[in-house]
C-alpha atoms as a printed R data frame, in Angstrom:
    type eleno elety resid chain resno       x      y       z
1   ATOM     1    CA   UNK     A     1  63.075 59.657 144.112
2   ATOM     2    CA   UNK     A     2  62.334 57.822 140.567
3   ATOM     3    CA   UNK     A     3  63.723 60.690 138.949
4   ATOM     4    CA   UNK     A     4  66.993 60.466 141.001
5   ATOM     5    CA   UNK     A     5  67.415 56.725 140.171
6   ATOM     6    CA   UNK     A     6  66.687 57.606 136.599
7   ATOM     7    CA   UNK     A     7  69.088 60.177 136.435
8   ATOM     8    CA   UNK     A     8  71.725 57.989 138.237
9   ATOM     9    CA   UNK     A     9  71.362 55.177 135.864
10  ATOM    10    CA   UNK     A    10  71.695 57.249 132.702
11  ATOM    11    CA   UNK     A    11  74.746 59.016 133.963
12  ATOM    12    CA   UNK     A    12  76.409 55.722 134.809
13  ATOM    13    CA   UNK     A    13  75.751 54.000 131.537
14  ATOM    14    CA   UNK     A    14  77.118 57.166 129.717
15  ATOM    15    CA   UNK     A    15  80.169 56.616 131.538
16  ATOM    16    CA   UNK     A    16  79.744 59.840 134.162
17  ATOM    17    CA   UNK     A    17  82.483 59.605 136.951
18  ATOM    18    CA   UNK     A    18  80.667 58.183 139.653
19  ATOM    19    CA   UNK     A    19  80.920 61.093 142.111
20  ATOM    20    CA   UNK     A    20  79.435 63.402 139.508
21  ATOM    21    CA   UNK     A    21  76.626 60.704 138.660
22  ATOM    22    CA   UNK     A    22  75.837 60.603 142.426
23  ATOM    23    CA   UNK     A    23  75.404 64.661 142.724
24  ATOM    24    CA   UNK     A    24  73.609 64.683 139.249
25  ATOM    25    CA   UNK     A    25  70.980 62.377 140.812
26  ATOM    26    CA   UNK     A    26  70.422 64.332 144.054
27  ATOM    27    CA   UNK     A    27  70.365 67.777 142.033
28  ATOM    28    CA   UNK     A    28  67.712 66.273 139.834
29  ATOM    29    CA   UNK     A    29  65.796 65.608 142.894
30  ATOM    30    CA   UNK     A    30  65.870 69.057 144.426
31  ATOM    31    CA   UNK     A    31  65.249 70.694 141.135
32  ATOM    32    CA   UNK     A    32  62.232 68.443 140.860
33  ATOM    33    CA   UNK     A    33  60.768 68.625 143.976
34  ATOM    34    CA   UNK     A    34  61.768 72.312 144.662
35  ATOM    35    CA   UNK     A    35  63.609 71.677 147.530
36  ATOM    36    CA   UNK     A    36  65.844 74.079 148.856
37  ATOM    37    CA   UNK     A    37  69.386 73.863 147.065
38  ATOM    38    CA   UNK     A    38  70.814 75.237 150.370
39  ATOM    39    CA   UNK     A    39  70.361 71.910 151.748
40  ATOM    40    CA   UNK     A    40  72.221 70.282 149.176
41  ATOM    41    CA   UNK     A    41  75.440 72.481 149.846
42  ATOM    42    CA   UNK     A    42  75.067 71.949 153.573
43  ATOM    43    CA   UNK     A    43  75.035 68.364 153.413
44  ATOM    44    CA   UNK     A    44  77.859 68.288 150.855
45  ATOM    45    CA   UNK     A    45  79.899 70.303 153.521
46  ATOM    46    CA   UNK     A    46  78.919 68.438 156.585
47  ATOM    47    CA   UNK     A    47  79.609 65.322 155.422
48  ATOM    48    CA   UNK     A    48  83.326 66.517 154.552
49  ATOM    49    CA   UNK     A    49  83.538 67.989 158.276
50  ATOM    50    CA   UNK     A    50  83.470 64.240 159.450
51  ATOM    51    CA   UNK     A    51  86.425 63.621 161.463
52  ATOM    52    CA   UNK     A    52  86.429 59.864 161.139
53  ATOM    53    CA   UNK     A    53  86.917 60.437 157.113
54  ATOM    54    CA   UNK     A    54  90.194 61.981 157.814
55  ATOM    55    CA   UNK     A    55  91.487 58.316 158.443
56  ATOM    56    CA   UNK     A    56  91.127 57.430 154.795
57  ATOM    57    CA   UNK     A    57  93.968 59.532 153.302
58  ATOM    58    CA   UNK     A    58  96.360 58.545 156.169
59  ATOM    59    CA   UNK     A    59  96.008 54.815 155.998
60  ATOM    60    CA   UNK     A    60  96.475 54.952 152.154
61  ATOM    61    CA   UNK     A    61  99.729 57.226 152.864
62  ATOM    62    CA   UNK     A    62 100.741 54.320 155.319
63  ATOM    63    CA   UNK     A    63 100.402 51.701 152.510
64  ATOM    64    CA   UNK     A    64 102.291 54.032 150.213
65  ATOM    65    CA   UNK     A    65 105.046 54.695 152.642
66  ATOM    66    CA   UNK     A    66 105.469 50.879 153.475
67  ATOM    67    CA   UNK     A    67 105.915 50.173 149.577
68  ATOM    68    CA   UNK     A    68 108.677 52.713 148.896
69  ATOM    69    CA   UNK     A    69 110.380 52.317 152.213
70  ATOM    70    CA   UNK     A    70 111.330 48.363 152.059
71  ATOM    71    CA   UNK     A    71 108.945 47.906 154.672
72  ATOM    72    CA   UNK     A    72 106.464 45.380 152.413
73  ATOM    73    CA   UNK     A    73 109.637 43.388 151.452
74  ATOM    74    CA   UNK     A    74 110.823 42.636 155.020
75  ATOM    75    CA   UNK     A    75 106.981 41.534 155.515
76  ATOM    76    CA   UNK     A    76 106.926 39.482 152.594
77  ATOM    77    CA   UNK     A    77 110.597 37.777 153.636
78  ATOM    78    CA   UNK     A    78 109.028 37.021 157.140
79  ATOM    79    CA   UNK     A    79 105.716 35.523 155.935
80  ATOM    80    CA   UNK     A    80 108.160 33.347 153.755
81  ATOM    81    CA   UNK     A    81 110.282 32.162 156.596
82  ATOM    82    CA   UNK     A    82 107.187 31.759 158.416
83  ATOM    83    CA   UNK     A    83 105.620 29.081 156.246
84  ATOM    84    CA   UNK     A    84 108.825 27.083 155.889
85  ATOM    85    CA   UNK     A    85 109.948 24.908 152.975
86  ATOM    86    CA   UNK     A    86 106.636 22.943 152.406
87  ATOM    87    CA   UNK     A    87 105.346 22.540 148.786
88  ATOM    88    CA   UNK     A    88 103.746 25.775 147.616
89  ATOM    89    CA   UNK     A    89 105.108 27.611 150.250
90  ATOM    90    CA   UNK     A    90 105.496 30.977 148.235
91  ATOM    91    CA   UNK     A    91 101.595 30.776 147.975
92  ATOM    92    CA   UNK     A    92 100.869 30.559 151.413
93  ATOM    93    CA   UNK     A    93 103.466 33.242 152.282
94  ATOM    94    CA   UNK     A    94 101.535 35.315 149.718
95  ATOM    95    CA   UNK     A    95  98.321 34.855 151.650
96  ATOM    96    CA   UNK     A    96 100.130 35.518 155.099
97  ATOM    97    CA   UNK     A    97 101.920 38.665 153.964
98  ATOM    98    CA   UNK     A    98  98.489 39.889 152.722
99  ATOM    99    CA   UNK     A    99  97.017 39.516 156.225
100 ATOM   100    CA   UNK     A   100  99.957 41.195 157.777
101 ATOM   101    CA   UNK     A   101  99.828 44.214 155.191
102 ATOM   102    CA   UNK     A   102  95.924 44.410 155.623
103 ATOM   103    CA   UNK     A   103  96.770 45.162 159.446
104 ATOM   104    CA   UNK     A   104  98.443 48.217 158.128
105 ATOM   105    CA   UNK     A   105  97.260 49.428 154.939
106 ATOM   106    CA   UNK     A   106  93.380 48.893 155.034
107 ATOM   107    CA   UNK     A   107  93.118 49.081 151.275
108 ATOM   108    CA   UNK     A   108  93.051 46.081 148.702
109 ATOM   109    CA   UNK     A   109  94.565 48.060 145.848
110 ATOM   110    CA   UNK     A   110  97.437 49.440 148.162
111 ATOM   111    CA   UNK     A   111  98.138 45.761 149.374
112 ATOM   112    CA   UNK     A   112  98.149 44.454 145.648
113 ATOM   113    CA   UNK     A   113 100.109 47.314 143.931
114 ATOM   114    CA   UNK     A   114 102.801 47.200 146.638
115 ATOM   115    CA   UNK     A   115 103.185 43.355 147.625
116 ATOM   116    CA   UNK     A   116 101.848 42.016 144.511
117 ATOM   117    CA   UNK     A   117 105.055 42.675 142.424
118 ATOM   118    CA   UNK     A   118 107.104 41.278 145.308
119 ATOM   119    CA   UNK     A   119 105.051 38.251 145.509
120 ATOM   120    CA   UNK     A   120 104.902 37.583 141.773
121 ATOM   121    CA   UNK     A   121 108.712 38.151 141.386
122 ATOM   122    CA   UNK     A   122 109.538 35.363 143.928
123 ATOM   123    CA   UNK     A   123 107.127 33.094 142.731
124 ATOM   124    CA   UNK     A   124 108.078 33.216 139.188
125 ATOM   125    CA   UNK     A   125 111.694 33.024 140.112
126 ATOM   126    CA   UNK     A   126 110.628 29.781 141.594
127 ATOM   127    CA   UNK     A   127 108.921 28.269 138.464
128 ATOM   128    CA   UNK     A   128 105.384 28.597 139.682
129 ATOM   129    CA   UNK     A   129 103.127 28.927 136.784
130 ATOM   130    CA   UNK     A   130 101.586 32.459 136.210
131 ATOM   131    CA   UNK     A   131  98.060 31.582 136.756
132 ATOM   132    CA   UNK     A   132  98.670 30.059 140.135
133 ATOM   133    CA   UNK     A   133 100.962 32.922 141.150
134 ATOM   134    CA   UNK     A   134  98.403 35.820 139.992
135 ATOM   135    CA   UNK     A   135  95.408 33.955 141.250
136 ATOM   136    CA   UNK     A   136  96.456 33.848 144.900
137 ATOM   137    CA   UNK     A   137  97.878 37.231 144.575
138 ATOM   138    CA   UNK     A   138  95.058 39.078 143.321
139 ATOM   139    CA   UNK     A   139  92.744 37.191 145.804
140 ATOM   140    CA   UNK     A   140  94.907 37.975 149.053
141 ATOM   141    CA   UNK     A   141  94.789 41.579 148.336
142 ATOM   142    CA   UNK     A   142  91.094 41.564 149.268
143 ATOM   143    CA   UNK     A   143  91.835 40.689 152.990
144 ATOM   144    CA   UNK     A   144  92.831 44.600 153.103
145 ATOM   145    CA   UNK     A   145  89.321 45.892 153.743
146 ATOM   146    CA   UNK     A   146  88.289 43.065 156.223
147 ATOM   147    CA   UNK     A   147  91.246 42.653 158.740
148 ATOM   148    CA   UNK     A   148  91.503 45.975 160.897
149 ATOM   149    CA   UNK     A   149  92.160 48.579 159.964
150 ATOM   150    CA   UNK     A   150  89.801 48.977 157.091
151 ATOM   151    CA   UNK     A   151  88.849 51.925 154.681
152 ATOM   152    CA   UNK     A   152  85.839 50.584 153.778
153 ATOM   153    CA   UNK     A   153  84.795 50.061 157.363
154 ATOM   154    CA   UNK     A   154  85.557 53.736 158.143
155 ATOM   155    CA   UNK     A   155  83.307 54.806 155.572
156 ATOM   156    CA   UNK     A   156  80.346 52.569 156.588
157 ATOM   157    CA   UNK     A   157  80.748 53.590 160.239
158 ATOM   158    CA   UNK     A   158  80.624 57.124 159.470
159 ATOM   159    CA   UNK     A   159  77.621 56.916 157.029
160 ATOM   160    CA   UNK     A   160  75.289 54.380 159.208
161 ATOM   161    CA   UNK     A   161  76.831 55.856 162.751
162 ATOM   162    CA   UNK     A   162  78.377 52.720 164.031
163 ATOM   163    CA   UNK     A   163  81.573 52.939 166.029
164 ATOM   164    CA   UNK     A   164  84.376 52.075 163.935
165 ATOM   165    CA   UNK     A   165  86.621 50.523 166.540
166 ATOM   166    CA   UNK     A   166  83.972 48.014 167.235
167 ATOM   167    CA   UNK     A   167  83.703 47.383 163.379
168 ATOM   168    CA   UNK     A   168  87.369 46.931 163.114
169 ATOM   169    CA   UNK     A   169  87.349 44.335 165.917
170 ATOM   170    CA   UNK     A   170  84.526 42.547 164.087
171 ATOM   171    CA   UNK     A   171  86.589 42.299 161.211
172 ATOM   172    CA   UNK     A   172  89.456 39.866 162.902
173 ATOM   173    CA   UNK     A   173  87.904 36.707 162.889
174 ATOM   174    CA   UNK     A   174  86.320 36.812 159.370
175 ATOM   175    CA   UNK     A   175  89.429 38.147 157.981
176 ATOM   176    CA   UNK     A   176  91.490 35.286 159.428
177 ATOM   177    CA   UNK     A   177  89.020 32.602 158.349
178 ATOM   178    CA   UNK     A   178  88.918 34.215 154.856
179 ATOM   179    CA   UNK     A   179  93.025 33.716 154.634
180 ATOM   180    CA   UNK     A   180  92.814 30.301 155.812
181 ATOM   181    CA   UNK     A   181  90.061 29.554 153.105
182 ATOM   182    CA   UNK     A   182  92.419 30.923 150.360
183 ATOM   183    CA   UNK     A   183  95.403 28.912 151.701
184 ATOM   184    CA   UNK     A   184  93.509 25.807 151.523
185 ATOM   185    CA   UNK     A   185  92.025 26.770 148.025
186 ATOM   186    CA   UNK     A   186  95.708 27.435 147.099
187 ATOM   187    CA   UNK     A   187  97.049 24.115 148.253
188 ATOM   188    CA   UNK     A   188  94.362 22.323 146.566
189 ATOM   189    CA   UNK     A   189  95.061 24.298 143.171
190 ATOM   190    CA   UNK     A   190  98.971 23.200 143.766
191 ATOM   191    CA   UNK     A   191  98.083 19.700 144.843
192 ATOM   192    CA   UNK     A   192  95.852 19.234 141.616
193 ATOM   193    CA   UNK     A   193  98.500 21.019 139.113
194 ATOM   194    CA   UNK     A   194 101.518 19.474 140.979
195 ATOM   195    CA   UNK     A   195 103.573 21.825 139.172
196 ATOM   196    CA   UNK     A   196 107.411 21.462 139.183
197 ATOM   197    CA   UNK     A   197 108.389 24.416 141.384
198 ATOM   198    CA   UNK     A   198 111.631 25.111 143.136
199 ATOM   199    CA   UNK     A   199 111.822 25.369 146.876
200 ATOM   200    CA   UNK     A   200 112.940 28.835 147.582
201 ATOM   201    CA   UNK     A   201 116.112 29.444 149.472
202 ATOM   202    CA   UNK     A   202 115.523 28.983 153.273
203 ATOM   203    CA   UNK     A   203 115.146 32.193 155.218
204 ATOM   204    CA   UNK     A   204 116.058 31.743 158.879
205 ATOM   205    CA   UNK     A   205 113.146 32.612 160.951
206 ATOM   206    CA   UNK     A   206 114.805 34.702 163.630
207 ATOM   207    CA   UNK     A   207 116.520 36.404 161.248
208 ATOM   208    CA   UNK     A   208 113.583 37.406 159.413
209 ATOM   209    CA   UNK     A   209 111.881 38.211 162.325
210 ATOM   210    CA   UNK     A   210 114.805 40.230 163.359
211 ATOM   211    CA   UNK     A   211 114.819 42.422 160.003
212 ATOM   212    CA   UNK     A   212 111.138 42.671 159.757
213 ATOM   213    CA   UNK     A   213 110.555 43.258 163.696
214 ATOM   214    CA   UNK     A   214 109.786 47.126 163.454
215 ATOM   215    CA   UNK     A   215 107.696 46.579 160.523
216 ATOM   216    CA   UNK     A   216 105.625 43.942 162.374
217 ATOM   217    CA   UNK     A   217 105.072 46.343 165.024
218 ATOM   218    CA   UNK     A   218 103.216 48.567 163.009
219 ATOM   219    CA   UNK     A   219  99.636 46.719 163.315
220 ATOM   220    CA   UNK     A   220 100.463 46.536 166.969
221 ATOM   221    CA   UNK     A   221 100.874 49.868 167.858
222 ATOM   222    CA   UNK     A   222  98.100 50.886 165.548
223 ATOM   223    CA   UNK     A   223  95.515 48.463 167.140
224 ATOM   224    CA   UNK     A   224  96.930 48.820 170.312
225 ATOM   225    CA   UNK     A   225  96.397 52.530 170.384
226 ATOM   226    CA   UNK     A   226  92.657 52.142 169.248
227 ATOM   227    CA   UNK     A   227  91.722 49.637 171.463
228 ATOM   228    CA   UNK     A   228  93.389 50.545 174.793
229 ATOM   229    CA   UNK     A   229  91.686 54.023 174.227
230 ATOM   230    CA   UNK     A   230  94.826 56.185 173.832
231 ATOM   231    CA   UNK     A   231  93.845 56.883 170.355
232 ATOM   232    CA   UNK     A   232  90.613 57.007 168.201
233 ATOM   233    CA   UNK     A   233  90.881 55.092 165.026
234 ATOM   234    CA   UNK     A   234  91.240 58.631 163.044
235 ATOM   235    CA   UNK     A   235  94.184 59.569 165.363
236 ATOM   236    CA   UNK     A   236  95.717 55.999 165.035
237 ATOM   237    CA   UNK     A   237  95.733 56.294 161.449
238 ATOM   238    CA   UNK     A   238  97.896 59.435 161.684
239 ATOM   239    CA   UNK     A   239  99.897 57.516 164.329
240 ATOM   240    CA   UNK     A   240 100.402 54.795 161.713
241 ATOM   241    CA   UNK     A   241 101.526 57.256 158.743
242 ATOM   242    CA   UNK     A   242 103.922 58.971 161.132
243 ATOM   243    CA   UNK     A   243 105.265 55.691 162.515
244 ATOM   244    CA   UNK     A   244 105.696 54.266 158.848
245 ATOM   245    CA   UNK     A   245 107.522 57.336 157.748
246 ATOM   246    CA   UNK     A   246 110.016 57.244 160.761
247 ATOM   247    CA   UNK     A   247 110.564 53.933 159.970
248 ATOM   248    CA   UNK     A   248 111.135 54.144 156.310
249 ATOM   249    CA   UNK     A   249 113.150 56.896 156.448
250 ATOM   250    CA   UNK     A   250 115.189 56.964 159.732
251 ATOM   251    CA   UNK     A   251 115.456 53.539 160.426
252 ATOM   252    CA   UNK     A   252 115.629 51.740 157.319
253 ATOM   253    CA   UNK     A   253 116.811 54.644 155.313
254 ATOM   254    CA   UNK     A   254 115.303 53.384 152.212
255 ATOM   255    CA   UNK     A   255 112.952 56.403 151.468
256 ATOM   256    CA   UNK     A   256 114.033 59.519 150.124
257 ATOM   257    CA   UNK     A   257 112.480 62.690 149.854
258 ATOM   258    CA   UNK     A   258 111.426 62.479 146.323
259 ATOM   259    CA   UNK     A   259 109.900 59.050 147.195
260 ATOM   260    CA   UNK     A   260 107.969 60.716 150.055
261 ATOM   261    CA   UNK     A   261 106.420 63.419 148.016
262 ATOM   262    CA   UNK     A   262 105.684 60.920 145.368
263 ATOM   263    CA   UNK     A   263 104.003 59.088 148.104
264 ATOM   264    CA   UNK     A   264 101.808 61.923 149.161
265 ATOM   265    CA   UNK     A   265 100.627 62.771 145.556
266 ATOM   266    CA   UNK     A   266  99.759 59.127 144.979
267 ATOM   267    CA   UNK     A   267  97.573 59.472 148.152
268 ATOM   268    CA   UNK     A   268  96.051 62.616 147.184
269 ATOM   269    CA   UNK     A   269  94.879 61.296 144.053
270 ATOM   270    CA   UNK     A   270  93.563 58.108 145.598
271 ATOM   271    CA   UNK     A   271  91.988 59.349 148.550
272 ATOM   272    CA   UNK     A   272  90.775 62.256 146.943
273 ATOM   273    CA   UNK     A   273  88.667 60.569 144.329
274 ATOM   274    CA   UNK     A   274  87.070 58.479 147.603
275 ATOM   275    CA   UNK     A   275  86.265 61.497 149.314
276 ATOM   276    CA   UNK     A   276  84.619 63.368 146.661
277 ATOM   277    CA   UNK     A   277  82.459 60.415 146.055
278 ATOM   278    CA   UNK     A   278  81.543 60.304 149.866
279 ATOM   279    CA   UNK     A   279  80.796 64.036 149.888
280 ATOM   280    CA   UNK     A   280  78.604 63.907 146.808
281 ATOM   281    CA   UNK     A   281  76.938 60.760 148.497
282 ATOM   282    CA   UNK     A   282  75.572 62.857 151.467
283 ATOM   283    CA   UNK     A   283  73.203 65.014 149.449
284 ATOM   284    CA   UNK     A   284  71.569 61.508 147.908
285 ATOM   285    CA   UNK     A   285  71.688 60.238 151.518
286 ATOM   286    CA   UNK     A   286  69.330 63.054 152.730
287 ATOM   287    CA   UNK     A   287  67.099 62.391 149.554
288 ATOM   288    CA   UNK     A   288  66.757 58.958 150.574
289 ATOM   289    CA   UNK     A   289  66.140 59.755 154.151
290 ATOM   290    CA   UNK     A   290  63.521 62.343 153.217
291 ATOM   291    CA   UNK     A   291  61.853 59.806 150.848
292 ATOM   292    CA   UNK     A   292  61.921 57.215 153.756
293 ATOM   293    CA   UNK     A   293  63.256 54.559 151.223
294 ATOM   294    CA   UNK     A   294  65.198 52.886 154.093
295 ATOM   295    CA   UNK     A   295  61.899 52.807 156.201
296 ATOM   296    CA   UNK     A   296  60.047 50.969 153.276
297 ATOM   297    CA   UNK     A   297  62.931 48.634 152.468
298 ATOM   298    CA   UNK     A   298  62.911 47.604 156.242
299 ATOM   299    CA   UNK     A   299  58.986 47.254 156.009
300 ATOM   300    CA   UNK     A   300  59.520 45.112 152.576
301 ATOM   301    CA   UNK     A   301  62.159 42.879 154.213
302 ATOM   302    CA   UNK     A   302  60.053 42.192 157.642
303 ATOM   303    CA   UNK     A   303  57.064 41.860 155.622
304 ATOM   304    CA   UNK     A   304  58.149 39.626 152.881
305 ATOM   305    CA   UNK     A   305  61.012 37.809 154.505
306 ATOM   306    CA   UNK     A   306  60.267 36.642 158.155
307 ATOM   307    CA   UNK     A   307  63.332 34.687 158.448
308 ATOM   308    CA   UNK     A   308  66.203 36.954 159.447
309 ATOM   309    CA   UNK     A   309  68.642 34.302 158.011
310 ATOM   310    CA   UNK     A   310  67.056 34.251 154.831
311 ATOM   311    CA   UNK     A   311  66.672 37.743 154.564
312 ATOM   312    CA   UNK     A   312  70.260 38.072 154.989
313 ATOM   313    CA   UNK     A   313  71.068 35.969 152.208
314 ATOM   314    CA   UNK     A   314  68.725 37.624 149.987
315 ATOM   315    CA   UNK     A   315  70.752 40.919 150.770
316 ATOM   316    CA   UNK     A   316  74.239 38.977 150.260
317 ATOM   317    CA   UNK     A   317  72.887 37.759 146.930
318 ATOM   318    CA   UNK     A   318  71.983 40.959 145.806
319 ATOM   319    CA   UNK     A   319  75.439 42.655 147.003
320 ATOM   320    CA   UNK     A   320  77.175 40.050 144.971
321 ATOM   321    CA   UNK     A   321  75.230 41.001 141.964
322 ATOM   322    CA   UNK     A   322  75.837 44.739 142.794
323 ATOM   323    CA   UNK     A   323  79.764 44.029 142.919
324 ATOM   324    CA   UNK     A   324  79.856 42.776 139.607
325 ATOM   325    CA   UNK     A   325  79.099 46.033 137.925
326 ATOM   326    CA   UNK     A   326  79.479 48.711 140.624
327 ATOM   327    CA   UNK     A   327  83.085 49.805 142.066
328 ATOM   328    CA   UNK     A   328  83.023 48.770 145.897
329 ATOM   329    CA   UNK     A   329  83.205 52.317 147.417
330 ATOM   330    CA   UNK     A   330  80.821 53.736 145.353
331 ATOM   331    CA   UNK     A   331  78.411 50.783 146.315
332 ATOM   332    CA   UNK     A   332  79.056 50.828 149.869
333 ATOM   333    CA   UNK     A   333  78.313 54.709 149.756
334 ATOM   334    CA   UNK     A   334  75.064 54.154 147.989
335 ATOM   335    CA   UNK     A   335  73.762 51.192 149.582
336 ATOM   336    CA   UNK     A   336  74.884 51.856 153.290
337 ATOM   337    CA   UNK     A   337  72.170 54.236 154.342
338 ATOM   338    CA   UNK     A   338  69.418 52.266 152.656
339 ATOM   339    CA   UNK     A   339  70.693 48.778 153.848
340 ATOM   340    CA   UNK     A   340  72.162 49.593 156.814
341 ATOM   341    CA   UNK     A   341  68.980 51.159 158.694
342 ATOM   342    CA   UNK     A   342  66.680 48.687 156.942
343 ATOM   343    CA   UNK     A   343  68.451 45.530 158.235
344 ATOM   344    CA   UNK     A   344  69.067 46.763 161.687
345 ATOM   345    CA   UNK     A   345  65.432 47.441 161.944
346 ATOM   346    CA   UNK     A   346  64.566 43.727 161.030
347 ATOM   347    CA   UNK     A   347  67.009 42.950 163.977
348 ATOM   348    CA   UNK     A   348  70.511 42.230 162.678
349 ATOM   349    CA   UNK     A   349  73.387 43.643 164.696
350 ATOM   350    CA   UNK     A   350  75.008 46.725 163.402
351 ATOM   351    CA   UNK     A   351  78.203 44.862 163.491
352 ATOM   352    CA   UNK     A   352  77.095 42.085 161.261
353 ATOM   353    CA   UNK     A   353  75.498 44.431 158.971
354 ATOM   354    CA   UNK     A   354  78.792 46.519 158.506
355 ATOM   355    CA   UNK     A   355  80.873 43.138 157.799
356 ATOM   356    CA   UNK     A   356  78.206 41.706 155.582
357 ATOM   357    CA   UNK     A   357  78.209 44.619 153.134
358 ATOM   358    CA   UNK     A   358  82.025 45.197 153.288
359 ATOM   359    CA   UNK     A   359  82.906 41.639 153.136
360 ATOM   360    CA   UNK     A   360  80.190 40.699 150.331
361 ATOM   361    CA   UNK     A   361  80.797 43.831 148.302
362 ATOM   362    CA   UNK     A   362  84.644 43.249 148.620
363 ATOM   363    CA   UNK     A   363  84.196 39.916 146.707
364 ATOM   364    CA   UNK     A   364  83.422 42.309 143.776
365 ATOM   365    CA   UNK     A   365  86.949 43.311 143.555
366 ATOM   366    CA   UNK     A   366  87.558 40.016 141.986
367 ATOM   367    CA   UNK     A   367  84.621 39.643 139.848
368 ATOM   368    CA   UNK     A   368  84.259 40.988 136.219
369 ATOM   369    CA   UNK     A   369  83.531 43.141 134.753
370 ATOM   370    CA   UNK     A   370  84.362 46.190 137.033
371 ATOM   371    CA   UNK     A   371  86.666 44.078 139.723
372 ATOM   372    CA   UNK     A   372  89.398 46.666 140.288
373 ATOM   373    CA   UNK     A   373  91.796 44.182 141.682
374 ATOM   374    CA   UNK     A   374  91.678 41.886 138.555
375 ATOM   375    CA   UNK     A   375  92.594 45.271 136.477
376 ATOM   376    CA   UNK     A   376  95.434 46.198 138.776
377 ATOM   377    CA   UNK     A   377  96.850 42.528 138.921
378 ATOM   378    CA   UNK     A   378  96.725 42.343 135.039
379 ATOM   379    CA   UNK     A   379  98.916 45.527 135.060
380 ATOM   380    CA   UNK     A   380 101.236 44.219 137.624
381 ATOM   381    CA   UNK     A   381 101.698 40.776 136.205
382 ATOM   382    CA   UNK     A   382 101.332 41.536 132.356
383 ATOM   383    CA   UNK     A   383  98.999 38.863 131.960
384 ATOM   384    CA   UNK     A   384  95.874 39.249 129.877
385 ATOM   385    CA   UNK     A   385  92.524 40.289 131.839
386 ATOM   386    CA   UNK     A   386  90.731 37.157 130.880
387 ATOM   387    CA   UNK     A   387  93.585 35.073 132.025
388 ATOM   388    CA   UNK     A   388  93.587 37.025 135.503
389 ATOM   389    CA   UNK     A   389  89.819 36.426 135.820
390 ATOM   390    CA   UNK     A   390  90.312 32.853 134.846
391 ATOM   391    CA   UNK     A   391  93.170 32.561 137.719
392 ATOM   392    CA   UNK     A   392  90.887 34.500 140.195
393 ATOM   393    CA   UNK     A   393  87.617 32.439 140.076
394 ATOM   394    CA   UNK     A   394  88.578 29.229 141.899
395 ATOM   395    CA   UNK     A   395  88.717 31.291 144.912
396 ATOM   396    CA   UNK     A   396  85.341 32.773 144.945
397 ATOM   397    CA   UNK     A   397  83.285 30.056 146.272
398 ATOM   398    CA   UNK     A   398  85.608 29.943 149.420
399 ATOM   399    CA   UNK     A   399  84.685 33.618 150.014
400 ATOM   400    CA   UNK     A   400  81.054 32.990 149.640
401 ATOM   401    CA   UNK     A   401  81.491 30.144 151.860
402 ATOM   402    CA   UNK     A   402  82.865 32.805 154.572
403 ATOM   403    CA   UNK     A   403  80.029 35.271 153.866
404 ATOM   404    CA   UNK     A   404  77.535 32.299 154.752
405 ATOM   405    CA   UNK     A   405  79.326 31.844 157.992
406 ATOM   406    CA   UNK     A   406  78.826 35.340 158.945
407 ATOM   407    CA   UNK     A   407  75.370 35.030 158.030
408 ATOM   408    CA   UNK     A   408  74.757 31.662 159.946
409 ATOM   409    CA   UNK     A   409  77.055 32.372 162.897
410 ATOM   410    CA   UNK     A   410  77.037 36.079 163.388
411 ATOM   411    CA   UNK     A   411  79.155 35.438 166.617
412 ATOM   412    CA   UNK     A   412  81.970 35.185 164.371
413 ATOM   413    CA   UNK     A   413  81.797 39.024 164.100
414 ATOM   414    CA   UNK     A   414  80.225 40.155 167.400
415 ATOM   415    CA   UNK     A   415  81.998 37.821 170.220
416 ATOM   416    CA   UNK     A   416  85.203 39.670 169.901
417 ATOM   417    CA   UNK     A   417  84.272 43.379 170.216
418 ATOM   418    CA   UNK     A   418  81.499 42.809 172.808
419 ATOM   419    CA   UNK     A   419  84.036 40.548 174.729
420 ATOM   420    CA   UNK     A   420  86.453 43.384 175.201
421 ATOM   421    CA   UNK     A   421  83.978 46.093 175.169
422 ATOM   422    CA   UNK     A   422  80.280 44.552 176.587
423 ATOM   423    CA   UNK     A   423  77.231 46.328 175.518
């Protein structure tokens, strides 16, 4: 196992793509120990045969279609109408729109790349300072992996064998709390700066609701199909993509065939990179299982930290550090087969484990040097990266506060799924 770790670290340091670095580390173990290489191929192919992973490209495609079909614009207008004409309304509308869009795309990058342009344009037109605008826009995109559906939860559930539907339900309250904390933080920053912003033209609520009604029905149909038992999470992802295509192309008539094929191409590139990492991680997961790393870690956690709460805090601190230098999906794929079974064996509910990993690693999306949302935010806004980092930084303590709430009050995660689906 030490050989695999050394190869993995060296590969990452020299800039090898994450997928191939993971694959090389597993291959090094097989060559060093003389294990049957056929097992490596079987693990690779077996992981890609998981039906639950089909949800990943379809959730990505849903976000792409919404961006190109006028759905995201209608969602933002509805969020703006819902927040009214209070000071800083555009910032709060930014968060509300992010929460709604998160219930459709499941991806922080999709959220930021689509809604971000619309939100920043509106805030700049109303004289909001760029640091306030970019900060709340970048941070609100991190709600994508928390509020169901979530691509990251699909990945965790498929690796640790936790019901994905229950994970989705477990993310509802943490996602809502995180959104409220973002709005409180923005209100404080807005009040402290007291910028001379203009109040955007009032959009009649009923008109905005009428225009966005079919867009807002997307998460209702998606989640309703899953939790009523009509469709599995995988089938619901396909349903969401089909509904978005019909809505954008036939009802709104804003999606052309060229844009449709561009959406498919973007989906193939983004989801393909994620799925390749997952596939290469399967042999490494087999290595971890064979070497009983999870069992050893479980013994170490239980033996060294007898208090489950302190153990979870230690894990959260470790995840915050990992998130600063490793891309979230890669970290989730690497750590889920290690930390997942270890924490479950220590007495932590599997749903809480999943939310803790997904949420805490998700903070890494806005922490340098690897935070992807920071780079996307810089591209979307045209601001220098260091200014985007400074704009997002004030929101990090509020997100860490939500992590502490998950640890101290795990009922935030478990109440809804176990209330609707008793053990």
